C-alpha positions in Angstrom: 0.0 0.0 0.0 1.5 3.3 -1.0 2.2 5.8 1.7 0.6 8.5 -0.5 -2.7 6.9 0.4 -2.4 8.7 3.7 -1.3 12.0 2.3 -3.4 15.1 2.9 -1.6 17.1 0.2 -3.9 19.6 -1.4 -6.5 19.3 1.3 -7.6 22.1 3.6 -7.9 20.8 7.1 -9.7 22.8 9.9 -8.8 21.6 13.4 -11.0 23.0 16.1 -9.2 23.0 19.5 -5.8 23.3 17.9 -4.5 25.5 20.7 -3.7 22.6 23.1 -3.8 18.9 23.8 -5.2 16.5 21.2 -6.2 19.4 18.9 -2.6 20.7 18.8 -1.1 17.3 18.2 -3.7 16.6 15.4 -3.0 19.9 13.7 0.7 19.3 13.7 0.1 15.7 12.5 -2.1 16.7 9.6 0.5 19.3 8.6 3.2 16.6 8.7 1.0 14.7 6.2 1.0 17.8 3.9 -2.4 19.2 4.7 -3.0 22.9 4.7 -4.1 23.3 8.3 -6.3 26.1 9.8 -5.7 26.1 13.5 -8.9 27.1 15.2 -9.5 27.8 18.9 -11.5 30.1 21.2 -8.1 31.4 22.4 -6.3 33.0 19.5 -2.8 33.1 21.0 -2.4 29.3 21.5 -3.9 28.7 18.0 -1.3 31.0 16.5 1.5 29.2 18.5 0.4 25.9 16.9 0.4 27.5 13.5 3.8 29.0 14.0 5.2 25.6 15.1 3.9 24.1 11.9 5.3 26.9 9.8 8.6 26.6 11.5 8.8 23.0 10.3 8.0 24.0 6.7 4.3 23.1 6.8 1.3 25.2 5.8 -0.8 26.7 8.5 -2.7 29.7 9.7 -4.8 30.5 12.8 -8.2 32.0 13.6 -10.5 32.3 16.6 -13.8 30.5 16.8 -16.4 30.0 19.5 -18.1 26.7 19.1 -21.0 27.9 21.3 -21.7 30.7 18.8 -23.2 29.1 15.7 -22.8 32.4 13.7 -19.1 32.5 14.6 -18.6 29.0 13.4 -20.5 29.6 10.2 -18.5 32.8 9.4 -15.1 31.2 10.1 -15.8 28.1 8.0 -17.1 30.3 5.2 -14.0 32.4 5.3 -11.9 29.2 5.1 -13.7 28.1 1.9 -13.4 31.5 0.3 -9.7 31.7 1.2 -8.7 28.2 0.1 -11.4 27.2 -2.3 -12.6 24.3 -0.2 -13.0 22.8 3.2 -11.9 19.2 2.9 -11.5 18.0 6.4 -12.9 19.1 9.8 -11.5 17.7 13.0 -13.4 18.8 16.1 -11.8 18.1 19.5 -13.0 20.5 22.2 -14.8 19.3 25.3 -15.3 20.2 28.9 -16.3 18.2 32.0 -17.7 19.0 35.4 -17.0 15.9 37.5 -19.7 15.5 40.1 -22.6 13.2 40.9 -25.7 13.8 38.9 -27.8 14.7 42.0 -25.4 17.6 42.6 -25.4 19.0 39.1 -26.7 22.6 38.8 -28.5 23.9 35.7 -25.6 26.2 35.0 -23.1 23.4 35.0 -25.4 21.2 32.8 -25.8 24.0 30.3 -22.1 24.7 30.1 -21.1 21.0 29.5 -24.0 20.4 27.0 -23.4 23.8 25.4 -19.8 23.2 24.4 -19.7 19.4 24.0 -23.0 18.8 22.3 -24.3 22.1 20.8 -20.8 23.2 19.9 -20.2 19.9 18.2 -23.5 20.3 16.3 -22.5 23.8 15.2 -19.2 22.5 13.8 -20.9 19.6 12.0 -23.6 21.8 10.5 -21.3 24.5 9.2 -18.7 22.0 7.7 -21.5 19.7 6.5 -23.2 22.5 4.5 -19.9 23.4 2.8 -18.9 19.8 2.1 -22.3 18.9 0.8 -22.1 21.8 -1.7 -18.7 20.8 -2.9 -19.5 17.1 -3.0 -16.7 15.8 -0.9 -15.2 16.0 2.6 -14.4 14.2 5.8 -15.7 15.2 9.2 -14.0 13.7 12.3 -15.6 14.3 15.7 -13.9 13.4 18.9 -16.0 11.3 21.2 -14.6 9.2 24.1 -14.7 5.8 25.7 -17.3 7.5 27.9 -19.7 7.2 25.0 -19.8 3.5 25.8 -18.6 3.1 29.4 -19.2 5.5 32.3 -18.3 5.9 36.0 -19.8 7.9 38.9 -19.3 11.6 38.4 -19.2 11.6 34.6 -22.8 11.1 33.7 -23.3 14.4 31.8 -20.0 14.3 30.1 -20.7 10.7 29.0 -24.1 11.7 27.7 -22.5 14.4 25.5 -19.9 12.0 24.1 -22.6 9.4 23.3 -24.6 12.2 21.7 -21.6 13.3 19.6 -21.2 9.8 18.3 -24.9 9.4 17.5 -25.0 12.7 15.7 -21.9 11.8 13.7 -23.6 8.5 12.7 -26.8 10.3 11.7 -24.9 12.9 9.7 -22.9 10.2 7.9 -26.2 8.7 6.7 -27.6 12.1 5.7 -24.5 13.3 3.9 -23.2 10.0 2.4 -25.1 10.6 -0.9 -23.3 14.0 -1.1 -19.9 12.4 -1.0 -19.2 13.4 2.6 -17.8 11.0 5.2 -18.4 11.4 8.9 -16.7 9.4 11.6 -15.6 9.7 15.2 -12.4 9.0 17.2 -12.9 7.8 20.8 -9.8 8.2 23.0 -9.2 6.5 26.3 -7.2 8.3 28.9 -5.0 11.0 27.4 -2.7 13.4 29.1 -4.2 16.8 28.3 -5.2 20.0 30.1 -8.7 18.5 30.6 -7.3 15.5 32.6 -4.7 17.5 34.5 -6.6 17.1 37.8 -6.3 13.3 37.5 -2.6 13.5 36.9 -2.1 15.5 40.0 -3.6 12.6 42.1 -1.0 9.8 41.9 -3.5 7.1 43.0 -6.2 8.2 40.6 -3.7 8.5 37.8 -2.3 5.0 38.4 -5.8 3.5 38.6 -6.7 4.8 35.2 -3.4 3.5 33.7 -4.0 0.1 35.2 -7.5 -0.1 33.8 -6.4 -0.5 30.2 -4.5 -3.3 28.6 -1.3 -1.4 27.9 -1.1 -0.1 31.5 -0.4 3.5 30.7 -1.9 6.8 29.6 -1.8 8.0 26.0 0.0 11.1 24.8 -1.9 13.5 22.5 0.3 12.5 19.6 -1.1 9.0 19.7 -4.4 10.3 18.5 -2.9 11.5 15.2 -2.8 8.2 13.4 -6.5 7.4 13.6 -7.3 11.0 12.6 -5.1 11.1 9.6 -6.4 7.8 8.5 -10.0 9.0 8.6 -9.1 12.3 6.9 -7.2 10.6 4.1 -8.2 8.6 1.0 -7.0 5.5 3.0 -10.5 5.7 4.6 -12.4 6.4 1.4 -14.9 3.6 2.3 -15.2 4.4 6.0 -18.1 6.4 7.3 -20.6 6.3 10.1 -18.2 4.6 12.5 -16.0 5.1 15.5 -12.3 4.2 16.1 -11.5 3.5 19.8 -8.0 4.6 20.5 -8.1 3.4 24.1 -5.3 0.8 24.7 -8.0 -1.8 24.9 -10.0 -0.2 27.7 -13.3 -1.2 26.0 -12.0 -4.7 25.1 -11.8 -5.9 28.7 -13.8 -5.6 31.9 -10.7 -5.7 34.1 -7.0 -6.4 34.3 -7.3 -9.3 36.8 -5.6 -12.5 35.6 -7.0 -15.7 37.2 -4.5 -18.0 38.9 -2.9 -20.4 36.5 -3.5 -18.3 33.4 
């Protein structure tokens, strides 16, 4: 199989959340595979830092500010990308937030914040990119879900609901836009060291417990999400739509790490 199958040369790739964590790693990874990357984030300075890093390595990148919670902002930014580059070929949407607490203790304000970014923000991104890609007759939308779309633990009920919702919306959009030549998929990471999970890393016992829960016995680095994303963005995944790739070190493949005696 030719390595060119995974090339993003000539493709305009919008990465939302490119200012940090998985989004930053994915933006740099797509640029390394020759994509023209637009680094989008609600915080313009980190987005520009990511673009500058890509440019410093000889890649093609630019940065812009976008607020996923503002549908008009998303629509305007994506329209500008198409006008500037002639197309929007790939969308990668990574941002999410979490308020870890029991469901009985959730306030309306906390619920609205988590749902507003994770679910409504994701919908805004899918809608704006989907309209452009439908019009041009091609494109790949890659949403970031989570192992929490399938498995949950106390204190993560609302977050898990949003990640399941993102996955189901991606599947529905894949069915709706398939006839237009647009593919829609999701990546579901396991435990990844990012700013979102920093509170866990600060607690040694909690951090170790999560590492021990998966088959490989460790946390992922953001760069380990790049391979699945580039695959879904590229022509290597030309027949892949409406599905999810779990990048979770086998977390969802086993219900525990205990090995019975004699095994």
